[in-house]
C-alpha positions as CSV (number, residue, x, y, z in Angstrom):
1,X,11.0,-5.1,-23.1
2,X,14.5,-6.6,-23.0
3,X,15.9,-3.2,-21.8
4,X,13.1,-3.0,-19.3
5,X,14.0,-6.5,-18.0
6,X,17.7,-5.5,-17.7
7,X,16.7,-2.4,-15.7
8,X,14.6,-4.4,-13.3
9,X,17.3,-7.1,-13.1
10,X,19.8,-4.4,-12.0
11,X,17.3,-3.0,-9.5
12,X,16.6,-6.4,-8.0
13,X,20.1,-7.7,-7.8
14,X,22.7,-4.9,-8.1
15,X,21.2,-1.7,-6.6
16,X,21.5,-1.2,-2.8
17,X,19.1,1.3,-1.2
18,X,21.8,3.9,-0.4
19,X,22.8,4.1,-4.2
20,X,20.2,6.8,-4.8
21,X,21.6,7.9,-8.2
22,X,21.6,4.4,-9.6
23,X,18.2,3.7,-8.2
24,X,16.7,6.9,-9.6
25,X,18.4,6.5,-13.0
26,X,17.2,2.9,-13.5
27,X,13.6,3.8,-12.4
28,X,13.6,6.8,-14.8
29,X,14.6,4.4,-17.6
30,X,11.9,1.9,-16.6
31,X,9.2,4.6,-16.5
32,X,10.3,6.1,-19.8
33,X,10.1,2.7,-21.5
34,X,6.8,2.0,-19.7
35,X,5.2,5.1,-21.2
36,X,6.7,4.6,-24.6
37,X,5.6,0.9,-24.9
38,X,2.0,1.7,-24.0
39,X,1.9,4.9,-26.1
40,X,2.9,2.8,-29.1
41,X,0.1,0.3,-28.6
42,X,1.5,-2.7,-26.8
43,X,-1.0,-5.5,-27.4
44,X,-2.9,-6.7,-24.3
45,X,-1.8,-10.4,-24.4
46,X,1.9,-9.4,-24.9
47,X,1.6,-6.9,-22.1
48,X,0.0,-9.4,-19.7
49,X,2.8,-11.9,-20.5
50,X,5.4,-9.2,-19.9
51,X,3.8,-8.2,-16.6
52,X,4.0,-11.8,-15.4
53,X,7.6,-12.4,-16.6
54,X,8.9,-9.2,-15.1
55,X,7.4,-10.2,-11.8
56,X,8.9,-13.7,-11.9
57,X,12.3,-11.9,-12.5
58,X,12.1,-10.8,-8.9
59,X,11.2,-14.2,-7.4
60,X,14.5,-15.2,-5.8
61,X,15.6,-11.6,-4.9
62,X,15.7,-10.3,-1.3
63,X,14.0,-6.9,-1.0
64,X,16.6,-4.3,-1.7
65,X,14.8,-1.0,-0.9
66,X,12.8,-1.9,2.2
67,X,13.6,-3.8,5.4
68,X,10.0,-4.3,6.4
69,X,10.2,-8.0,5.4
70,X,12.2,-8.7,8.6
71,X,9.2,-7.7,10.6
72,X,7.0,-9.8,8.3
73,X,9.2,-12.8,9.1
74,X,9.2,-12.0,12.8
75,X,5.4,-12.0,13.0
76,X,5.2,-15.1,10.8
77,X,7.6,-17.0,13.0
78,X,5.7,-16.0,16.2
79,X,2.5,-17.5,14.6
80,X,4.0,-20.6,12.9
81,X,6.6,-21.8,15.4
82,X,5.8,-20.2,18.8
83,X,2.0,-20.0,18.7
84,X,2.1,-16.4,20.0
85,X,-0.2,-13.7,19.0
86,X,2.0,-11.0,17.3
87,X,-0.3,-8.2,18.5
88,X,0.3,-9.0,22.2
89,X,4.1,-8.5,22.4
90,X,6.6,-6.0,21.2
91,X,9.8,-7.6,19.9
92,X,11.8,-5.9,22.7
93,X,9.5,-7.7,25.1
94,X,10.5,-11.1,23.7
95,X,14.2,-10.8,22.9
96,X,16.7,-9.1,25.2
97,X,18.4,-6.3,23.3
98,X,22.2,-6.3,23.3
99,X,23.5,-4.5,26.4
100,X,20.2,-4.8,28.3
101,X,20.1,-7.0,31.5
102,X,18.1,-10.2,31.0
103,X,14.8,-10.6,32.7
104,X,11.8,-13.0,32.7
105,X,10.8,-11.9,29.2
106,X,13.7,-13.8,27.8
107,X,11.9,-17.0,28.6
108,X,9.0,-16.3,26.3
109,X,11.0,-17.5,23.3
110,X,12.6,-20.8,23.8
111,X,12.2,-22.9,20.6
112,X,13.1,-20.7,17.7
113,X,16.7,-19.6,17.2
114,X,15.8,-17.4,14.2
115,X,14.1,-14.7,16.2
116,X,17.2,-13.4,18.1
117,X,19.0,-13.3,14.8
118,X,16.2,-11.2,13.2
119,X,15.9,-8.8,16.1
120,X,18.8,-6.5,15.2
121,X,17.4,-6.1,11.7
122,X,14.0,-4.8,12.8
123,X,13.4,-1.1,12.1
124,X,10.8,-0.8,14.9
125,X,11.3,-3.4,17.7
126,X,9.8,-1.1,20.3
127,X,6.4,-1.0,18.5
128,X,3.5,-3.5,18.4
129,X,2.7,-5.0,15.0
130,X,0.5,-2.9,12.8
131,X,-0.2,-5.5,10.1
132,X,-3.8,-6.7,10.0
133,X,-5.0,-10.3,10.1
134,X,-4.8,-11.1,6.3
135,X,-1.1,-10.0,6.3
136,X,-0.5,-12.0,9.5
137,X,-2.0,-15.1,7.9
138,X,0.3,-14.8,4.9
139,X,3.3,-14.2,7.1
140,X,2.4,-17.3,9.0
141,X,2.0,-19.5,5.9
142,X,5.3,-18.3,4.5
143,X,7.1,-18.9,7.8
144,X,5.6,-22.4,8.1
145,X,6.8,-23.2,4.6
146,X,10.3,-21.9,5.3
147,X,10.9,-21.7,9.0
148,X,14.7,-21.6,8.9
149,X,15.7,-19.7,5.8
150,X,15.2,-16.0,5.2
151,X,15.5,-16.6,1.4
152,X,12.9,-19.3,1.6
153,X,10.5,-17.1,3.5
154,X,10.9,-14.3,1.0
155,X,10.3,-16.6,-2.0
156,X,7.2,-18.2,-0.3
157,X,5.7,-14.8,0.6
158,X,6.4,-13.4,-2.9
159,X,4.8,-16.5,-4.5
160,X,1.6,-15.9,-2.4
161,X,1.6,-12.2,-3.4
162,X,2.1,-13.1,-7.0
163,X,-1.1,-15.3,-6.9
164,X,-2.9,-12.3,-5.5
165,X,-1.6,-10.1,-8.3
166,X,-2.8,-12.6,-10.9
167,X,-6.3,-12.4,-9.3
168,X,-6.1,-8.6,-9.3
169,X,-5.2,-8.6,-13.0
170,X,-8.2,-10.8,-13.8
171,X,-10.5,-8.6,-11.7
172,X,-9.1,-5.4,-13.2
173,X,-9.8,-6.6,-16.7
174,X,-13.3,-7.8,-15.7
175,X,-14.3,-4.5,-14.1
176,X,-12.9,-2.5,-17.0
177,X,-14.9,-4.5,-19.5
178,X,-18.0,-4.2,-17.2
179,X,-17.8,-0.4,-17.5
180,X,-17.0,-0.6,-21.3
181,X,-13.5,0.7,-20.8
182,X,-10.6,-0.5,-23.0
183,X,-9.0,-3.5,-21.2
184,X,-5.5,-2.3,-22.4
185,X,-5.7,0.4,-19.7
186,X,-5.0,-2.4,-17.2
187,X,-1.4,-2.3,-18.5
188,X,-0.9,1.2,-17.1
189,X,-1.1,-0.5,-13.7
190,X,0.2,-4.0,-14.3
191,X,3.4,-2.7,-16.0
192,X,3.9,0.3,-13.8
193,X,7.5,0.4,-12.4
194,X,6.4,1.5,-9.0
195,X,4.0,-1.4,-8.8
196,X,6.6,-3.9,-9.9
197,X,9.4,-2.6,-7.6
198,X,7.4,-1.9,-4.5
199,X,4.7,-4.7,-4.5
200,X,6.6,-7.6,-6.1
201,X,10.1,-6.5,-5.3
202,X,9.7,-5.1,-1.8
203,X,6.8,-7.4,-0.7
204,X,4.2,-4.8,0.2
205,X,0.5,-5.6,0.3
206,X,-1.2,-2.6,-1.4
207,X,-1.7,-4.8,-4.5
208,X,-3.7,-7.2,-2.5
209,X,-5.7,-4.4,-1.0
210,X,-6.5,-3.2,-4.6
211,X,-7.6,-6.6,-5.6
212,X,-10.1,-6.9,-2.8
213,X,-11.5,-3.5,-3.5
214,X,-11.9,-4.5,-7.2
215,X,-13.6,-7.7,-6.0
216,X,-16.0,-5.6,-3.9
217,X,-16.8,-3.4,-6.9
218,X,-17.3,-6.4,-9.2
219,X,-19.7,-8.0,-6.7
220,X,-21.6,-4.7,-6.2
221,X,-22.2,-4.4,-9.9
222,X,-23.9,-7.8,-9.8
223,X,-26.1,-6.8,-6.8
224,X,-24.3,-9.1,-4.3
225,X,-24.2,-6.7,-1.5
226,X,-23.4,-9.1,1.4
227,X,-20.6,-10.7,-0.5
228,X,-19.3,-7.3,-1.4
229,X,-19.2,-6.4,2.2
230,X,-17.1,-9.5,2.9
231,X,-14.7,-8.4,0.1
232,X,-14.3,-5.0,1.8
233,X,-13.6,-6.8,5.1
234,X,-10.8,-8.7,3.4
235,X,-9.4,-5.3,2.1
236,X,-9.7,-3.7,5.6
237,X,-8.1,-6.8,7.2
238,X,-5.2,-6.3,4.8
239,X,-4.8,-2.5,5.4
240,X,-7.3,-0.3,7.3
241,X,-7.3,2.5,4.6
242,X,-10.2,1.0,2.5
243,X,-12.6,2.0,5.2
244,X,-12.5,5.4,3.5
245,X,-14.8,4.0,0.8
246,X,-17.8,3.7,3.2
247,X,-19.1,7.3,2.8
248,X,-19.0,6.9,-1.0
249,X,-21.4,3.9,-0.8
250,X,-24.2,5.6,1.1
251,X,-25.8,7.1,-2.0
252,X,-25.1,4.2,-4.2
253,X,-26.8,1.4,-2.2
254,X,-30.5,1.4,-1.4
255,X,-31.2,0.9,2.3
256,X,-31.9,-2.9,2.2
257,X,-28.7,-3.6,0.3
258,X,-26.8,-1.2,2.5
259,X,-27.9,-3.3,5.5
260,X,-26.8,-6.5,3.8
261,X,-23.5,-4.9,2.8
262,X,-23.0,-3.8,6.5
263,X,-23.8,-7.3,7.7
264,X,-21.3,-8.8,5.3
265,X,-18.6,-6.3,6.3
266,X,-19.2,-6.9,10.0
267,X,-19.3,-10.7,9.7
268,X,-16.2,-10.7,7.6
269,X,-14.2,-8.5,10.0
270,X,-15.4,-10.6,13.0
271,X,-14.2,-13.8,11.3
272,X,-10.9,-12.4,10.2
273,X,-10.0,-10.7,13.5
274,X,-11.4,-13.5,15.7
275,X,-8.2,-15.6,15.8
276,X,-6.3,-12.7,17.2
277,X,-9.0,-11.2,19.3
278,X,-7.9,-10.0,22.8
279,X,-8.0,-6.8,24.8
280,X,-4.3,-6.3,23.8
281,X,-5.3,-6.4,20.2
282,X,-7.5,-3.3,20.5
283,X,-5.2,-1.5,22.9
284,X,-2.0,-2.1,20.9
285,X,-3.4,-1.4,17.5
286,X,-4.8,1.8,19.0
287,X,-1.3,2.7,20.3
288,X,0.2,2.0,16.9
289,X,-2.3,4.2,15.1
290,X,-1.8,6.9,17.6
291,X,1.9,6.8,17.0
292,X,1.4,6.8,13.2
293,X,-0.6,10.0,13.2
294,X,1.3,11.7,16.1
295,X,4.9,10.7,15.6
296,X,5.8,9.4,12.1
297,X,6.6,11.6,9.2
298,X,8.1,10.9,5.8
299,X,7.7,12.4,2.3
300,X,4.7,14.6,3.3
301,X,3.5,17.7,1.5
302,X,1.0,20.0,3.2
303,X,1.9,18.6,6.5
304,X,5.5,19.8,6.1
305,X,4.2,23.3,5.4
306,X,2.0,23.1,8.5
307,X,4.9,21.7,10.5
308,X,7.1,24.6,9.4
309,X,4.4,27.1,10.4
310,X,3.9,25.4,13.8
311,X,7.7,25.4,14.5
312,X,7.8,29.1,13.6
313,X,5.0,29.9,16.0
314,X,5.9,27.7,18.9
315,X,9.5,26.7,18.4
316,X,8.9,22.9,18.3
317,X,7.3,20.2,16.1
318,X,3.5,20.3,16.4
319,X,2.9,16.8,14.8
320,X,0.9,15.6,17.8
321,X,-1.7,18.2,17.0
322,X,-1.3,18.7,13.3
323,X,-1.4,14.9,12.4
324,X,-4.8,14.2,13.9
325,X,-6.2,17.5,12.6
326,X,-5.2,16.6,9.1
327,X,-6.7,13.1,9.5
328,X,-10.0,14.8,10.7
329,X,-9.8,17.1,7.6
330,X,-9.6,14.0,5.4
331,X,-12.6,12.5,7.0
332,X,-14.6,15.7,6.5
333,X,-13.4,15.9,2.9
334,X,-14.7,12.4,2.3
335,X,-18.1,13.2,3.7
336,X,-18.3,16.4,1.6
337,X,-17.3,14.5,-1.5
338,X,-19.9,11.8,-0.8
339,X,-22.6,14.4,-0.4
340,X,-21.8,16.5,-3.5
341,X,-21.1,13.8,-6.1
342,X,-23.1,14.5,-9.2
343,X,-23.3,11.0,-10.5
344,X,-22.9,8.4,-7.7
345,X,-22.9,5.3,-9.8
346,X,-20.7,2.2,-9.7
347,X,-18.9,3.4,-12.8
348,X,-17.9,6.6,-11.1
349,X,-16.9,5.0,-7.8
350,X,-13.3,4.5,-8.8
351,X,-12.9,8.2,-9.7
352,X,-14.5,9.3,-6.4
353,X,-12.3,6.9,-4.4
354,X,-9.2,8.1,-6.4
355,X,-10.0,11.7,-5.4
356,X,-10.6,10.8,-1.7
357,X,-7.3,8.8,-1.5
358,X,-5.5,11.7,-3.2
359,X,-6.8,14.0,-0.5
360,X,-5.7,11.6,2.2
361,X,-2.1,11.3,0.9
362,X,-1.8,15.0,0.3
363,X,-2.7,15.6,3.9
364,X,-0.8,12.6,5.4
365,X,2.2,12.9,7.6
366,X,3.8,9.7,6.0
367,X,3.7,8.8,2.3
368,X,5.9,5.8,1.5
369,X,6.3,5.1,-2.2
370,X,4.2,1.9,-2.1
371,X,1.3,3.7,-0.6
372,X,0.6,5.2,-4.1
373,X,-0.1,1.8,-5.9
374,X,-3.9,2.1,-5.3
375,X,-3.9,5.5,-6.9
376,X,-2.3,4.0,-10.0
377,X,-4.9,1.2,-10.0
378,X,-7.8,3.5,-9.7
379,X,-6.5,6.0,-12.3
380,X,-6.9,3.3,-15.0
381,X,-10.6,4.1,-14.8
382,X,-10.0,7.8,-15.6
383,X,-8.1,10.0,-18.0
384,X,-6.1,11.5,-15.2
385,X,-2.3,11.4,-15.5
386,X,-1.2,12.7,-12.1
387,X,-1.2,9.3,-10.4
388,X,1.2,8.0,-13.0
389,X,3.4,11.1,-12.7
390,X,3.3,10.8,-8.9
391,X,4.3,7.1,-9.0
392,X,7.4,8.2,-11.0
393,X,8.3,11.3,-8.9
394,X,8.0,9.5,-5.5
395,X,11.3,7.8,-6.1
396,X,12.8,11.2,-5.0
397,X,11.8,10.3,-1.5
398,X,14.5,7.5,-1.5
399,X,17.1,10.2,-1.3
400,X,16.6,10.0,2.5
401,X,18.3,6.6,2.6
402,X,21.6,7.7,1.1
403,X,23.0,7.7,4.7
404,X,22.1,5.9,7.9
405,X,20.8,9.1,9.3
406,X,17.8,9.0,7.0
407,X,17.7,12.7,6.4
408,X,15.2,13.9,3.8
409,X,16.1,16.4,1.1
410,X,13.2,18.8,1.3
411,X,14.2,20.4,-2.0
412,X,13.6,17.1,-3.7
413,X,10.4,16.6,-1.8
414,X,9.2,20.0,-2.9
415,X,10.1,19.2,-6.5
416,X,8.1,16.0,-6.3
417,X,4.9,17.7,-5.0
418,X,5.2,20.7,-7.3
419,X,5.2,18.5,-10.3
420,X,2.4,16.4,-9.0
421,X,0.2,19.3,-8.1
422,X,0.8,21.0,-11.5
423,X,-0.2,17.8,-13.3
424,X,-3.2,17.4,-11.0
425,X,-4.3,21.0,-11.8
426,X,-4.0,20.3,-15.5
427,X,-6.1,17.1,-15.1
428,X,-8.8,19.1,-13.4
429,X,-8.7,22.0,-15.9
430,X,-9.0,19.6,-18.9
431,X,-11.8,17.5,-17.3
432,X,-9.8,14.3,-17.0
433,X,-11.3,13.7,-13.5
434,X,-14.9,14.1,-14.7
435,X,-16.8,11.4,-16.5
436,X,-15.3,7.9,-17.0
437,X,-13.4,7.3,-20.2
438,X,-15.3,4.9,-22.4
439,X,-14.5,3.2,-25.7
440,X,-17.0,5.4,-27.5
441,X,-15.3,8.7,-26.6
């Protein structure tokens, strides 16, 4: 544990993102120690204490491997100090970029001197915000607590996310026990290096999404359909991806409870989106999603193969057609999975959702490392190992940041997915994605 803490300390305070060799080496060490500790039977209480202390180790650190937190702070300051809806304006509509003639937009920000200083650090000032209302609320609270200090904003936001991770840990243990699974399996998620680095270290919200999904499942096992719909609304209002679970619920909920679940979901979404509701909200989120599926690409697998084929046939990148087509294929795959499940019970829902999210990420045009945290969480309910392997191999995607050109090494991306697909095939062959693992097996 001391060596693990030293590795995380170096990652948090002494490893810049371009230092790919150092980053990969320290994460490889952390993953090796993670597997060794759990294979040797780390007791649950000690493991939970270690998970908390390793997270607190990151508390005063600025995110080293992601610059998204600058946009988090930008949106939070718009809410907390300017009273502006972050969905209505792009950053380049509020601050005059260097070298651009001033116009009337410059007058929109008059009180906060932090925003012009943040602007040059934004990685997408020409795009509308894509972060749903729960994220925006947390950005706003953190900015209200520390309006003038970048470090203070980071510490405040990390503190809020740590509270969410504590709740997620409690829910994970509760659901594992509910399904008669060994609670020690929670440590495969709570001590996972990807989860520690990307969620606690880099301030991403996938852990909060996982916590809300667990809350939904916990409520469903107790027959509280309307409240479970509200929990899913919280998950969707943190990141839209949990909407994929809806087809998997159709055969698990009888019609009356399905109606109550739908009412809870609709009421929750209405309440969460209402403070930001405007015509611009719908239009601008639609534009952002369209750009995501038609323009963005990073660390993809089957999409890169399709892209190569499209370029060979037409001579240019066909992402505008391939991206939406792969998204449609994911939706059809979800419907097929929901229709063909052999045992659609609450105990098998985590495995089904794991498979559906795996299909989504294998067909996605963009797979950032932190996207995989929900796969690690859901895999604790199965014997499958590929999610753990993927969470370790995805560090290879950081090779793109060795230079400011952000050029991906497709050989390393190919290695990542080859290993992952081989382990996935072994999991399928050995039945690790079948029935849930129970303490009586």
